[in-house]
N, C-alpha and C positions, 0 to 999 in steps of 0.2 A: 728551861736555864735560856736568860738572853746574850746578848753577843758579851757581857761583860765578868762571863761566867767563865770559870777555869775548869781545866782539867787536869786531875791526875792519873797518870798511866801507873801502873808498877806488873814491872815487866818480869820476870822470873821461869827457871827452868829446874826442873827437878827430878831425882830418880829414885830415891829413897823415902821420900816425901819431906823431909830437913826443911828443905825451900818452900817447900808451900804451906807446911805449918810457917813459917815465917813470914811466908808472904801474906796470909791471909790473914796473921794479927796486924802487920802493917796497916791491908784494908780496913778492916774489923776497929783500929784507931781511927783513921782518914775517914769513917762514916759515921765515930762516934761524938765527930766535932760536925753539928747540926748547923749547917750554911745551905742558905740554898746558891749561892755564888760556886761549891766548889761540889765537882761531882769525879767518882772514884771510878777506874777500872782496873783491874784485871785479868790480866793475859802470860799465858807461856807462851814464851820464849818464839816457839815455834807458830806462833797464830798470831803474835804481834804480828804488827804491817807498819808501813813510811807512814803510811794515811792516820794513823795512831798518834809518832810520832806528830808528823805537822798540826797534827787538832790539841797534842796537850799543851801544858803550861808548866808541868815540874813531872818528872823520870822520879822512882823508886828501883832500880837492879836487882834481884835478887839472881844467886847460884850457887851451887855449893863450890869448893876448894878439889879439883878434880886433877890430881898430880900436879898439883903446887898451881895450879892455873884454873882460871873460868871453866865454866861447863861448856863442851862441843853447842849447843843450845840457844848460850847467851852469843856465844860464837856468833853463834851464826845467825842470828839476832842483827849485830853488829856487821856483820857481810852483807843482809839482803836489804840494809834500811843508807845504809852511812850513802853511796852516792847516790840515791830515788832522794836524798833529802837536802843534798849539799848545794848551802846556797839559802836555801828555805826556809830554814831554822835559823831564829835568833838563839840569844842565848839561854840555853833552856838548865837550870835548877834541877838535880837527882842527890842521887843518894842510894846508898849502897848496904847489902843483907846480905853476909855469907853463911855459913853453913861448912865451919871447915875439919879438915878431919887433923889438920898440923895447924901452922900459925896463919893461915888466909895472906899472907903479903905477896904471893907473888899472883894468887888470884888478881886482887888490888890494885898491885901496879900493874897488869894485863889490862887492867879497865882502865886507870887513870891511863894510859896512854893514847887507847883506842875514843876515850872520853873528849879528851882537847884535840880533836880532830873535828869531832861534829859541828860545832861545840856546845859542848855542856862543860856547867859549872859547880860542883860538890858541895852543896849546900849543908852540908853535915857532915862527923866524921863517918868512916865505915863502921855499919855493927857487925863484926867478928863473933860466932860464935861457935865455938872450939870442943867440939866434942856432942854428944847429943844434946839433942835441943830441949831447953828446959823451962821452966815455970818462967824465970827470970829473960829467959832468952826473951819467950815470947814473949813476955812482958817491954820487954822492952823495945823490942819489934812495933806494938804495939802503940808505944808512947814517941815511937819514929814516924810512924803514919797519920800519928795524932797530929806533934806539931807541925811534920808538914803542910798540912790541909791548913790549918793555924798561919801559919807564913805564907802561904799562898792566897787565900781570903780577905791576910792584912793587907795581901802587896809590898813583905820586906822581899820576895824571891818571885 
């Protein structure tokens, strides 16, 4: 890929496997869009680094809803990367995937609050999958990944 290429980073945390399945579906969706201009990387939150954020032009964040909040793994990712990238990244488009036992709203609020400080710009409504991850949830996650890749490629954001 050349200098005009764009990198989509998918960062997730999962304990039960539900959020992993959503993140993998988003990855498959993004990769289903065939383009030499967009590459996609999937990383677990504990493995993603500030360098990953500095190199990407788009971000999808996946988390389970834990006690009405994002997972500790995703919070750790924010804690480790915030100051390392502060002032070094332009506004970064992002989207959220949540595997929720309740309504997911607390996790969304917490992510929004932190994302505003980076600065990240939400470009798609959060995908909140309540209950067991279903085929419909996986399809929605796939579609979110594909739409994100298409928009990156087209320069929409």
